[in-house]
C-alpha positions, 0 to 999 in steps of 0.5 A: 573198663579199660581205663579202670585197669589203666588206673589200677596199673598206674596205682600199682606202679606208683606204689612199687616205686614209692614203697620199700615195703612193697618192693620187699614183699615182691622179692619175698614172693619171688623167693617163695615162688622159686622155692615152690618150683623147687619143692613142687607143692600140690595144687591146693598148696600152691593155691594157698601160697598164691592167696597168701601172696595176694593177701599180703600185696593187697593189704600192703596197698591198702595200708599205703593208701591209708598212709597217703590219705592221712598224710594228705589230711595233715602233715602234722603229728596227730594222735588219731592219725598215728593210731590210724597208721599204726592199726593199718600197719598192724594189719599188714603185719598180721597178714604177713605173719599168718602167710609166713606160718602157712608157707612154713606149714607147706614148705617145711615138711618138704624141705625136711624130706629133701634133706 
């Protein structure tokens, strides 16, 4: 079991080193958490924020895995591989957009109240 955690952490670190999009999501998550500390959302709102961050990271890691697998299968351009990669990237986009919307629904009223 400990080995499983070790492999998962190795995979996460490998993805962080190789994927600019994942590093962008980490920076965004830190900014969101800092904003949350300032705006002090309710516990339930924090839960939504944390779940959104986790969903974006999780789907980004799945997307990275799919891209790596596709690249392993063939380095050549192939319509099916392109479609697979595009759909996987679209999944990240959808989760990211819905997370931004949820974040705005939580933080925007609090920001308006602050100013």
